[in-house]
N, C-alpha and C positions, 0 to 999 in steps of 0.2 A: 445530289442537283433533286428540283422538284422538277415537274411534270409544266408547269405554267410560272418556272424561270425566264425572265426576260430574255431575247436573243441573244444582244448584246452579253448576258454573262454568259452562254454559251460556249458563247466563243471566246471570253474570256479564259474559261480556263482549258481549254481546248490548246491555247496557245501555252498556259501555263506549264500544263501538262507535259507538251513534249518539251518541255526546259530539265523541268523538277515534279517526276509524277507525286511526290508528296510533299508539295513545299503549301499550296495551300490550300484550304476549306474553304468556299465559298457561301455564305449561307443571305438568300436574297426576302427581302422583309418589305411588305408594305411601306413600314416607315423607318426600318432600319437595315443598313445591307452594313453585314462583316466580313470581313476577309482574313483569315484568318490560319495559322496552320495550327492543327490536332489541341490542347491542354494538356496537360499532366491529369488521368484520370486519380480518382478521388484525394485531391490537393483542395488545397486553403486556395477561397477567389476574395482578393481583396479589391473594393473599387473608391476612387474619390473622386469627384468633380466638383470644381467651382461653388461656393456657397459662401456664409459668413464665415470671415476671414480669411477663406481660400486654406482650409485647415488638409484637409485632402489631399486637394495634386497640390500641396508645397508640400506635404508629407512623403505623399507615396512615390513623387517622382524622386525624391532625395534619396527615399532609399532604391528606387532599380536602379540612379546613378551610381551610388555607393558601392551596391552590391554587384554592380555589374547584368543586373537581369537582360536578357536576348530580346529587344520586341518584334513578336511574330506577327501581330496583326494592328488590325487598325475598324474606327469605325465610322460608321458619315450616313446623312441620312438631311433627306431636303428640308427638313425643320431643322435642323441647325444654324444657325447666326453664319453666314458669310465672311469668316475670322481663322485667317492662317497664322499660328505663331511662326517666326523663327528662329535658330539656333546659329550663330556664325555664318549666317548666312545662310543656313539648308528650311527651308520649308517642313516644317512638325505636322504630322495631322494632328486633328482635332483631341480627337480620341483613340489613345493607343493601348495595346493587348502586349501587356510582357508576361517573362514565364522565367521559374529556375526552379531547377532543381536540387537536393545536396541530402547528404546523409539524415543530416537535419528537420528538414523542410520540403515537399514543392512547393510554393506559392506561384498565381498569376496576378497580375494585377494589372486593373483598366483604370487609366488613369487616361484626365479631361483636362482639355485647355476652356473648352467652353458650359456654360450653363447649360440649362436643359427647361426648358419651357415651362413651367406648370399644368399647361394644357393639356402637354404630351409625355411628360415622366410613367404615366399607365402604360401607352402604350412603347414607349421606349424600356423600358424598368420588364416589362411581360415579352417582349422580344427577347434584350437581353438573359432573360432567365430561360427560352428557348430552348435557345442556341448552349447556354454551362448545361441546361438538362443533362445530355446524353453520357459528360462527361463526369459523370456521379460527383459531383463535387463531396469533398466530406463537411467544409464550411463556408457561408459567404462573412465579408467581412466589411460593412463602410463605415468610410471616417468624414465628418461632415463639423461645423463647429456649432456650439451654443454660443450665443451674446448675454450675461452678463450682467451686472454694475461692479464685479468681484475684482482685485485687481490681481488675482490669482490664475494660476494655467490649470485649472485640475482638467480628470479625463473625468465624464459622466458614462456608465455604457448600460444600455439594456441590449435583449434578447430577443428570440425569438420564441425560447420554450422550459420549463424551467430546471432542464437538464442543462440548455447551454449557459444560461445564468450562473451556474456554478461552475462555469470553464472562464468568465470573468469577474465574479462578485470579489475576487482577490487582490487584482490589479487595477480597479475602477470604482469610482464613484454610481452605486445602482441609481438611474433615476426613478424616485419612488412614484413620484403621478406629471403628467404633464403629454406634449404633445409634439411630431416629429413634422415636418413637412419636407418639402422636394422630391427629388428623387431618391437618395435614403430612404424615404418611408416607402416611394414606394417598391423599392426594392424588397426591403426589410417584407414588409405586405404577402408580394409574390413569396417570399419566402417561406413565409409562416404557408398559405398557403397549400404550396407544396411539400412541404414535410421536412424542408433541408434544413438544418442547424442555419444562424444567422447574430450576427451582431453588429450593434451598430457606437462608435466609439465617438463621443462628440466632444471638442476642445472645447475646454473656457476659451471663450475668443474675445473681441472689439468688431466691428464693424468694417471690418479694413484686412489688407494681408496683415496674415501673425504670424509670420516660423516660428518663430519661440511657444505656441497653442500644438502645430502642428510637430514640435519636437517634443513634447511632451508625449503626442499622444508614438512618439514614435519609442514613446519606451515603455508605451505599452504594450506594442506591438516585440520585442523585444525580449519581455516575460515568455507574452503566449507562443508564439515561430523560436524563442532564443537564436534570436535575430545574430545580437555581438552587436550592433549599430552605434558606431559613434554618432552620440548626437553632437558633440562641445562646434563641429567645422559650420552645424547647421546655426549654431547661435551666436556664432564670430562671425558669420553671413546673413545676419539676421539686417541688418540695416541696408544693404546693396539687397537685398531677396525684396524686402519691403517694398524701397522703388522701383522695383523690374518690375513688382505683382501689382503694385498698385496703378503703373499702367497701363497692366493688364486686362486690370478689372475697367479701368475708365477705356479701356475701344472696347471691353465688351457689352459692358452698359450701352452704350452708344450705338453700338450694330444691334442690340435685342430694342435699343430704342426706334430707332429708323425702322423694322422688322417692318410690315402690314401685316396687321393683326386676325385679318378675314387669311393669312396664311396658317394659321392654327386650328387646327379642329376643337371643337368647345362644344363640353360636354354640361350634364347637368340641368 
């Protein structure tokens, strides 16, 4: 706990420690608060935030559900839109942290239901990496969507180093030139600055909830991490998921439009 942490956080730690000494690790930041148990050291960190096609959110939520990852924490920020999703009557944390270790892999996943506004992408990505770095992640991987005019569901790949690029060049189509925007770009930039190997998987999508693009990125994860995750149920549920995620996307957009712009820090 840092010396300048809010008094309320100090009291919360005291109460939690009296119940389970190793229950949580609390990382209060100016822009982001993380409440989580420690992550597996030297593991892979996968991240999915809403963007084009909601590719990352759908893919990683499917992965943690199917492989029975344990939710170990959550994130919140005063800059997040005031939106909470429900599942069977229960409120979901807007940004959730999951983890699972097996003989083949140690993976933590950060899955978000809410978008990160462009003006605060730097602050959020910087705070996440400050929290992650002490756990010495082996690699970081972000999943996002890339809108094209093609009907295929290809997965494009980018990496922060030449060595990292070799790891994905046989399982993705390496993006030769272009740009990436949003929180995924900020995470990758932070990783490059900190010398942490990182990858970006960009599922080819339309600008609407796209479970089929998510399924294509899961196939890449299967090859990278030996997950043996069956994507057929995701394909079969595509219509239902598209309807549900479409409603989510509409509510998120309405919430973002209603947020006063003066509440967001501006730079440049």
